[in-house]
N, C-alpha and C positions, 0 to 999 in steps of 0.2 A: 396526191397521186392523180395522174391524168387518166380519166376513164377511157379515152381513146386508145392509150397504150395497153391497158388491161384487156379491152375488147379485141384488139388486134392479136394479142398474145393468145387469147382464148381460141380465136379462129385458127391461128397457126397450129396450136396444139391439137385441136380436134381434127384438122385435115391431115396432120402429120401421122397421127395414130388412128387412122380411120377405122381399121378393122377392130382394134381393141376398144375403141369408143363405141362401135356398133355392138360389140359383145357386152359392154357395160350397160348400154341402153336396154338390150334384150333381157339380160339377167335381172336388172332392177325392175323392169316392167313385169316380168313373170313373178318375181318374188313379191312385189307389192300388190299385184293382182290377186295372188293367193292370200296375202295379208288382208286385203279388203274383203275377199270372198269369205275368209274365216270369220271376220267381224260380222258380215251380213248373215252368215249361217247361224251365229250365236243369236243375233236379233230375231231370225226366223224361228228358231227353237223357242225362244222366250215368248214370241208372239203366239205361237201355237200352244204353248203351255197355258198362257193367260186365256186363250180362246177356249181350249178344250177342258181345262181343269174347272172352269166355271160351269161346264155343262155335264160333267160326270156325276154319276149317282152311285150310292151304295145300295145294293139290293139284298133284301132279306127274303130268301126263298123258303116257303113253308112246305111242310110234308103233306103229301097226298096219300091216297090208299095204295097206289103202286109203290111209292117210296117205302111205305111201312112194311112191305113184303120183301124188299130187296136192299134197302139202304140202312146200314147200321146206325146212322145218325137219327133215323126215324123209327127205331125199334119200339118205341112206346106208342106208336100209332100215328094216324093222320092228325093234323092240327085241329083243335076244337075251337068253337066260337069264343069260349072264355079265354083261351090262350091268345087268340087274335086281339081281343079287347085289351088284354094285359100288355101285349106288345105295343099297341097304339098308345095306351096310357103312358107307358115308359118312354116312348119316343117323344111324346108331348112334353115330358118333364126335362128333356135333355136340351141344354142351351146351345149345343153345337148343331142341332137340327134346324134347318130353315123351312123345309117343306116335305111332307110325306104324301106319296101317291100310291093308292092301292090298285093292283092289277089282278083281276080275277083269272081263273083258269081259261074261261072262254075268251077273254081279251088277249091272254098270252097265246092261245091257239090261233086267233085271228092275226096277231102280229107275226107269228111264226110263218103262217101261210103267205102273208104279204112279202116276207123277206126270202123265204126258202121254199116257195111253192113248187119250184121245178125240181126240188130234191126228191129222190125216190123214197126217202124216209118220211116225207110229208104226207104221203098217201096212206101210210100205215098208222099215223098218230090220230088220237081222238082227244077232244077237249079235256076229258077227265084225267088224261095222262100228263097234262101240263100243270105246272106248279103255280099256285097263287104266290104273290110276292108284294112286298112293300118297297117302293123306290124312294130313296131318301136323298134329298139334296142338302148338302152340308154347307154351313156358313164358311167353313175353312176345309177344303178338300184334304188337307194334310191330317185331319183329325179322324180318319177312317178307323183307326185302331180303337177309338172310344166305342164305336158302334160294334165292332167285332168282339171286343171284350165283353160287352153287355149282353149280346144275343147269341153268339156262337156257342153251340152245345145246348141251348135251351130246348125244353120240350116243345115239339111242334115246328122247330126251325131246322130245315135241312142244311142250309149253308148261308154264309154271309160273304158276298162277293163285292170287291171294289174295282170299278172300271178303271180307276186311276192306275192300278198295277199294270194293265195292258198298255196304257199310254206311256208309262215309265220305261217299258222295254223299247218302245219306238224311239222315245227321246234319248234313251241311253245309246241306241244305235247311231242316231244323228250326232250326238255329242262325240262318239267315238270317231266318226267320219271327220268331224270338225277338228279334233285333235290330230288326226292323221294329216289333214291339210296343213295344219300349223307346223307339223314336223317337217313336211316338204318345204314349206315357206322358210323355215329356219335354215335349212340346208341351202336353199336358193339365195338367201341373204348372205350367208357365208361365202358362197361362190361370187356374188356380186361385190362384196367387200374385197376379196382377194383380187378380182379383176381391176377394181378401182386402184388398189395399192400398186399393182403391177403397171397399170397404165400411167400412173403418176411417176413411178420410178423410171419408166422408159422415156417419158416426156422430159423429166429432169435431166436424165443422162444425155439425151439428144441436144439439149440446150445448155449444157454445162459451161460452154465457152461464154455464152451471153450472160449467164448468171454470174460467172466469175468476173466479167468486166463490170457488171452492175455493182458487185460487192467492192471492187477496187475504187469505184468513183463515189462510194459512200452511201449506196442504197441500203435501206434498212432490210432486216430479215423478212418482215411482213410484206414489204413492197415487192420483194423477190418471190415470195411464196404465193401472193394473191392471185396471179394468173393461173397457177396450177390448181389452186383450191377452187377458183371460179370455173375452170375447165371441167373438173370433176362434178361440181354442183350442176352445171348446165347439162352435162350428159345424164346425170341422175334425174334432173327435172324433166328432161325429155322422156326418160323411162317412166317417170311418175305420170306424165300426161298420157302415155300409151296405156298404162295400167288403168287409169280412170276411164279411158275409152273402152277398154275391155269390160269393165264393170257395167258401164252404161249400155253397151251392146248386149251383154248377157242378160241384164234386167229386162231389156226391151223384147228380145227374141225368146228367151227361155221362159220368162214368167208371163209377160203381157200377151205374147203370141204363141205360147206353148202350153205351159202347165195350167195357167188360169183358164184356158179355153177347153181343157179336158173335162168331160162330164164326170169322170171318175175322181177328179180332184177338186170339184167345185165346192167342197165343204172345208177346204183348207184356207185359212186366213193368211194370205201372203203378205210379206212386207211391202210397204209402199215406196214411192220414189223418194220421199223425204229421208228414209233410212239410207238410201244410196247416196244422195246428195250431201248428207252430213258427214259421210266418210271421205269424200273427195278432198277437202282441205287437209285432213290428217295425212292422207296418202301423199299429197303434193309436198307438204311440209317435211315428211319423212324422206321423200326422194331428194329434197334439197339439202337437208341437214346431214343425212347419213353419209353421202359421198364427200361433202365438204369436211366433215370431221375426220373421216378416214384419210383423206388427202392431207389434212393438217398434221395428223400424227405420223403419217408415212414420210412427209417432207422433213420432219424434225430428225429422222434417222437417216434418210437416204439422200437428202439434198446437200451435197458437199461442194462448196465453192471455194 
């Protein structure tokens, strides 16, 4: 097969169906940009999970005198020194515990003032109203239930709270947004495939005389189909290149010069350039193979010579 003939036929097909080719390029670009974005969103969520789950603590809040008067969990009175010693001893025996940090009511009051000093409620609080607590770092953040089962409801314990639960709500929201993006991506891929099939059909119909002559002189089926398949693959590859450009531009402007510079988001561990660059070959390969396969199967049905 002469490469010059195939290349010339590709150029003819792309020029002859310019508007449909442009539609294919745009739809492939948008769908694969969403595809790459959903993959990067998954990487971002996993990166944030690894970063924050390693820092979350389980907190055991102890009853104080104020709780003993108002909280049914502290009906037996404020925590005693013996109860605190027993809690520490039990924590030391647990294999899931990595580190235990004690926070007194004075320390809790100081931390509260640092974080919420501007709140009207802060001026009315006193240190004795704040709860003592044990902040527990687990070897495996998923083992929170072990701590909750052992200490929830014990005398002197007001509550056992897991910071991971708060993060789970955030990550659940991010995962939901990611699945929504994937649903839109799937619809865009369907649109792109339909456009590719229609473009191939129009191209085959407009050149039916040439393909008929080629068949009469003994050209093989693949020799006849190759220009149409390559035409679809080239259009898809252009769309894939545009999608890669979208992702690179989004990473540069949205993260490097947007979110990463925000003081409110400086505690978020964003994905790096390596995560983006590793997705580009997959996007390009998909943009090449998806149109080529769609054209191949479309030609088997619609190319009549």
